[in-house]
N, C-alpha and C positions, 0 to 999 in steps of 0.2 A: 564612561563605564570604566571603572578604575581600576587598576593592577589586579588587585583579587579577586576582580567579577571576571577581569581574561582569563587571570589561571584557573579561574573553578571551571570557566566556560573548558580551559583542552583539555585541564584533568577528567568531566564528567565525560568529555567525547572521547578522550581512545578506553574511557572501557568502556564504550558500548561500541565504540565500533576495533579494538585492538584484537581481543578475547573470538574474534570469528573471518580474524583476516584472513583464514588460513580454509574458509569457504569453501566449497564448490560455487561453479556458476548452475546458478538457481534461477526458474522458471525465463522469466524475459529480455537477463546475462547474453545470454547464445544472440540473441535479435543486435541490441545495442551494441554486442561488438562485433557481429556482422558489417552492423552500417556504421563503425571506426574501421573498419579492413576498405570499405568502400571512398571513407574518408581521406584514407592513406594513397589508394588508386585517381581519385578525380575529390581532389580539392570543395570543389564546388558545383557538383554533384550526387550528394550523400545517399540518394536515392534510386539511382541508374546504375540499378542490377538486380536480379532474381532471389528471391528466398523461395526456400519452400517451407510452409510457416504450418501451414495446416493438411491440403489434401496433395495439392502438386505447386511445383512453382509458377510462385506469383514476383511482380513488382512491388518489390521494398515499401513503395510504398504506401500499399493495400495492406501489408503486416503491421508496422511500422504506427500504433498509437499515440506518438507522440512527436512533436518535433526535435532534432535531432543536436542540437546543440547538447545535449552528456554525451554523449558519441564524439564533437570534438571535441568538448573538453578532455577526454581520456582518448586519444589518437596516437598523441603524442608519443604519453605510456606505452604504448602496444609496440609505437615505432620505438621504441629506446629499449623495453623491457619482455617483446610477444606478448601472448598472452597468457599475464603468471597473475594467480591469484591473488597471492600476496602485492604484489604492487599491486596491479588496480583495488582489492582492496582499501590500500592506505590510500589511493587516488581520491575513494571518498573522506575520511577520516576530513579533512577542512567542512565537510557543509558538514558531518557533526557541530565543528565546535563553532559556525556559522549561526545554526539555530541554537545551541546555549546560549551562545551571546545575544541574540535575537531575546530573546527571551526572556534572556537575565535585563536586556534596556529598558524591555516590552511590562515587566514586570515593575522595576523600578521606577520607571516615568507614570506608570499610573495604581501608583500606588499600594502595589502589594508584594513588595520587598522582593530581590531577589534570588536568592538563595532554595525557599519552597520550590517554587514555577519553579524554574531550572531544573530541580530534580526530580518530578512528575514529569517534566519533560523528556529526562535521558535518561528518566527510568519506563518507562512506556511499555510496557509488550508488543505492541502493534510497528511502536518505531526499532528494537532492538530484531526483530523479524523481518525488517524492512532495510535490512545493512546490505546489504546486495549490488549488484554492481546495474542498478537499474533508476527511473526518474524523479521519484514518490521523495528521497531523502531531500536529494538536491534542490527541487523543486517546492516544499517546504522551508527546506532553509535559507535560498533566498527571498520568498517573501516574509519567510517576520523576518529578517536582518533586515530588507528591504522601504517592510515598512513602521519597522520600533524607528526607525532612524530618517525617516520620512516623517513622522510624526514626532518629531523629538528638533528633528531639524526645521520643523514651522513653527510649533510653537517658543522654541529660540530662535527665533529667525535669522537658520542662519543658512543660508543658498543653496551653498555647498553641499549638505546634507544630505536638502528636499534635493537637493539633481541627482546622489546616488543611491536611495531608498527608489525612485521612483527608476532609475536603467533597471534594479538590484528585482522590483516586481517584472520589469519586463524579461530578464532574465528570466525569471521563472514559467513568467506564458513562454519561451520559447526552451522552454523544461520539461513542462509539462501544459494541454490544452487546462486547462482545468483552474491551474495558478489563474490564469485568466479569469475567471468571475472575482479575482483580488483586485484588480486594477481600478474600477468604481468608486474605492473606497481609498485612492489617492484623490478624486473629487468629496466623494463624503465627507472625512474629520475639517479639510477647511469649509468649505460650507457649515458645517458642525459648528465650526469657528469662528464664524462669522469674517469668513475671513476666501471670498469664493475667490479674488482673481490670484488665487494659489493655487487652484482646483483647475488652471491651465496643466503640470503639472500631470496629469493623469493621460498629458497629450502624449506622453515622453514612450512611456512599454508597447502604446497602442501605435506611432512610431513606428518604434520596432516591428514587432509582430505582422503591422502591416510590410514592410519592408519583407520579410519570411514567407506571407505570403505573396506577393511579390517575385521573388525569388524563384517558388516552390512553382507558381504558375509557366514562372518564363522555363525552364526546366523540365517539369511534366507533361505542362497542359493543361493543366486547376492547378485552384490553391490546395494545399493537401490537406488545409483543414475539414471542406469539403471534402476530399475524400478519402478523411476517418467518417463521415458520417454519417456518407454514401455507403463503409460500407457498411457498416453496422446497423446501415435502421433495418436488415433485416431477422434479427436478433433482437429487437426491442420489446421490450416489456412493459405491462403498465409500471405506473411510478408503487404497488405496495409492492411489486416486487421486489423493489427497495427498499421499500422504507424497514421494515422489519431485520432484514440484514444491514442496516444502520445503525439499528435501535442496539443490535447485535454487538455492532465493533464498537458505541460511544461503552457500553458501558465495557465491553472488553480492552480498551483501555489507556481505560484510566480510574481508583478505586479511591474517588474523589467524595460518591454518597455517600456514606458513613460518617462521612470526617463533617458532613455538614450538617447531619443531624447530628451529630454528639456537640455543634456546634449552638446548633436551634434549640436543643438542650437547656443548655446553659444559661441562655435567652432568653429560657421562660416565651420560646415566639412558639406558644402552642397550634397558635390553627396549622405554621411552614408543612409543622408534620405529617399532619392529616393529607394538605393538599398531597405533601410530597409521596405518600402508600394509595393515594388515590392514583395517582399518574399512575403507579409500578404495578398496582391492579389492573389497571388499565390497559397498559401493556400486555399484564400477561393472560386479559380478555380478548386482546382483540387479536393475539400469535393462533392462543385458539379458534373463534373464529374466519383466522384466512387458511387455518388449512389441515382445520375440523367442520369449522362450519356452526359446532357446541360453543362460544364464550363463555357458556358458565361451567364448560366442563377443569374443573374445580384437581381433580389428577392431574392433570393436563393429556400429552396424547404420544398414544406408545412410541408412534417416529419418532419424537422429539427429544434432547437429552435432557436432563433439570440443567447442567449447563448453560442449555440455549432460553434460557426462561429466564435463570437467574442474567445471563446477561445483557437479553432483552431489555426485564425490569429495570439492571441496573444506567443501562444507557435510556429510557425514558425521564427515568429518575434524575439524573444527570446534568439530560440538555432541559426539565422541567426547569431543575432546579437557579442554574446557572442560563443560560438564555431566560427565564421567565422573568430569576427574579434581577438581571439585567434590567429587562423592562417594565422590572414593580420600581426597582431605581432611580432607573430615567424620568418613570412618569413623575416619584417626589419629589424630583428635584424641580422640576420642569412645575408644580403647585404653588410647592413654597420658592417658589422664582428664583434660586441660585444657582450657582453656577458647578456643573459637575455634571450632564444630562450627556455634553456630548462625548466622552468615557463610552458608558455604557454601550451606547448606543451604537460607537462606532466599535467594539471592542462585540456584540449583538452580533451586527450585520458582517461581522469578519465570520465568527466561529458561524452563524447559519448559511453564506452565504458557499461551502464545499459542501456542504451538507446540500443545500438544496440542488445543487450541479450534479449530484453523486445520483443522488434519486431520481429527476426527473432528464438529466441529460446522459448519463453513464448505464448502457445495455448492461453489461456485469460490472456488478461493483468488488473494488476487491478491499478488504481492511487499510493497504497502503494507500487508498486513495482519499482519506479524511486526516490526512497527517497533520492537511491545507490548516484541519481546526484546532490540532489541539494544544497548540500557545496558548490562543483569544478566550479557547474552554476552559482551560489550570487558569488562568492569568481571572479568569471574572467569578472561577471557582474561590481565591484565593483574595481577591478584596472581597467575598462576600461575608470569606471569614477574617482579616482581616481585624484586630491587632490578633494574628489566634498569643490565646496564653492558657497556662496551665493547663488544662484537659482535654483543652484542643488542639495543644500542640502536642501532646499523646499523642493522642488519637493520629494530628498528622506523621509522628514520627514511625507508628504503627502502621498503617494502611500505606507508608512510601515504602517499608519494610518489605512488607505481605507482599506490593505491586513489582518493587525487584525481584521478588521471588520468583513469582509470576511470569514476570520478566525474561528472566537464568533460561530458569525449567522449560521457555517454550520460542524461547530463538534456540535450546540446544537443542527439539526436538527437528526444527523443520533446516537447521544444520546436517542434523542425523540425514533425513531426507533427504537431501538436496546433495552429501555423502554416497547414499546408495547409488544414484543416477552416475556417477564418477568414477566408484566400484566392480558396478555390473558391463559397463561399457570397457573397462580399465580387464576389466577378470572374462567377462566373457567372451570376446573377443581372442583372448591369448588361450581358453580353454579351448575356443571349440571352432574356430579360424584354422580348421591345417592345411595345411600346401594345397592345393589347390582348390579347398573349400572359398566359394562365394559366402560371404558375410555382407547379410541386409539387415538396417533396423528403423525401426518406426516409432515413430514419436516424435519431439519436439521438447526444447524449453534447454535448461543448462543437461539434458543426456544429450539432445544433441549435436552440443558441440561436444565432449567425449565422444562419441560413437561415431562421429566426423573424425577427431584425430587416430582414433586408434586406426580406423583405415575404413569402416564399413562402408555400407555404401545403402545411401537414402530414399526409400521406400517412397515415391507420387505414385497417385491413389487412376491418375491416368496416364502415370513416366509405364517407362522397358518393365515390365512383370518381373518380379523372380523367376528361373525355371526350375526343372524339379531337383532334387536334391539342393537345394539353397537351402540356405537357414539366416531364418529373419531372427530377430530379440528386441521384446519390447515391454519393455514396463509395463505392471499392467492399471498403476494407476499415477493415467499419466496422459496428456493430450492428444491422438495416435491419426496421423489418415488413416480415411474408409478405407474398409479394404473392396476392391475386387472382388464381385458377386464369384467369377469363377475360379481365384485367388483362395478364396475365404473353403470353399465348399473341400481344397486341394492340401489345407492345414493340418497337420498333429502337432501336438503335442509331444517335447522332445523331452525337455528337463523344467522343470517349475525349482527358480533359485529365490531361497527368504531369505531379506535384511533384517533381519529382526530387532528389536525395537532393543533398547537400553536409556531411552527417555520415556517415564509416565506420560509423554505427552504428545501431542500429533497436530499435525500444521496441515497436513493430508492424505487424510486416510479412507476421503470418495464417498463417506457417507455419515459421520457426525461432524469432518472440518472441513472447511479448503476456505482456507486464509489468501488464496491469490482470487477464488471466485467464488465470495457468502451470497450462496443461492438455495432457496430450496430448504432444507432441512439441517442442513449447515452450519457451527458457526465459525468462528472466525478458526479457533482451535479448543481442543480438548482435550483436556485431563484426562488421563485412563492406566489403570494400573492391568487392565486384559492384555493377553500373550498375544499380541494377534503382529506381523513384524511389518515393518513403516513400508517398505515396499515389499515385490515380488516382480522379480527377470523371469519372462518364459520366452520359452525358446520353442521356438517355430521350425520343423523340415518340410518342406514343398512334396507334396508326393503326385507322382505320377498320373496321367485319367485314369488307368487302370491299376492304382493304386488299392491297397487293402485299405475295409471300412474302419479306417481309424477314424474318433469322432472328432473335428478339428474344435479348436475353441481361441477361437477370435478374440483379443487384448480391447477388447469394447472400454473403453476411453472413461472416466467417471468424472475426471472435472471437467 
């Protein structure tokens, strides 16, 4: 990679990460920081502590869905600067650089160019919203750069690059378990290139992952991956429950289908356009059938937004064009007995692996889970457009601007959502925490970090219960611990504090959008000008057993 491309990767990373460096801790940031603090106390026992992350205090190993590598990386920053939003988000910027650089190298080596792939990956709405202190961006960055270095090193017969690539892929699997789905690619590419001996490099990440399993087994009594899958078994759902969310995520993370349509019209590929339209129509019918039972409900379903349909159809078209087009190109090369099939098959396998893992092995699918598939999907799309000229370049530029605008809007909305938790914790404790007044809080994610820092006491379903007269603060649209029945009957609403939305988009409104758990009728994000708050802070008081007949209102979590 030349200096110009590296400079572009750094510039794009700064543009993606710096504007949101002061973002409040959000979603699983709190858990990552808790594990980092435990590492500072006991470096070899990252999960040897308890945290209240659902209903009651439990071992961190039961709450953590990912390995602790990111927490190890962040621990020195916390030691030096404390739990500073600015410093910890700055610590994540190198991962954005790695992702941009890996995408550029991948595009260059696979004849898709460097500029367009880097621009479309780094302007993805899913990437910008995922700029938290969580594992998805680091895992995608490590895997992308690792696979790009491995491919480059293998084709150029540079063993050092192969070694670095294999190590980075192993580190990606130690950052997020879903990245382990990419490890077989280290064996697939050498086999496709007819260099079977080099498939042994896949043993490097396997060995690293095995060491982690051994360490966690010695520390916890069971390998941590087994703990995770055992904990999630109770909320397992059918693959269809994640198929349509996966399509909406794909459609909302990359706006390439219109460009592909323009390119095929310019090339007079008349058969491709009807196929693309048929796939989009099939997605519409599939959504109708799944949610309503009537696949031919052409007007749609009232409980679904038009944006859900749009993203589902865009996602189906995108995957059909890139994955299907990649397979068709590979088949053509094989029939013609020409070289070139290996690259297509490798990219298709890379793009498919995160989707298959998310659909079949992930109980709840987050939009950021599919970041691992973003670089290969972009490169596949750009290979189908190569070389982009004339109106195709104009269409690329237009859709890039639109995608970047949507990404900035949605990232600002998620920033606003995170800020509501920070503001309610600080303002609520100061406003309602009079001297001698015990203030509790219910709820998790970023709100939990700030409420604890403000001095509130965390509620647990089976722990010590609040006493009459105590106050409990709880954001409305947030994951909460279940209320004990006796307590729920004695709650009275003291106040509701709305946090108005200034950005016309939502990532967690509890109805139309849920970026971090794309389930039911919720899309990853929702563009809206409705005058609804981004969050509502609920304040409750515990009434005496013989208190007045005030209707209780429990903050049932909707995420």
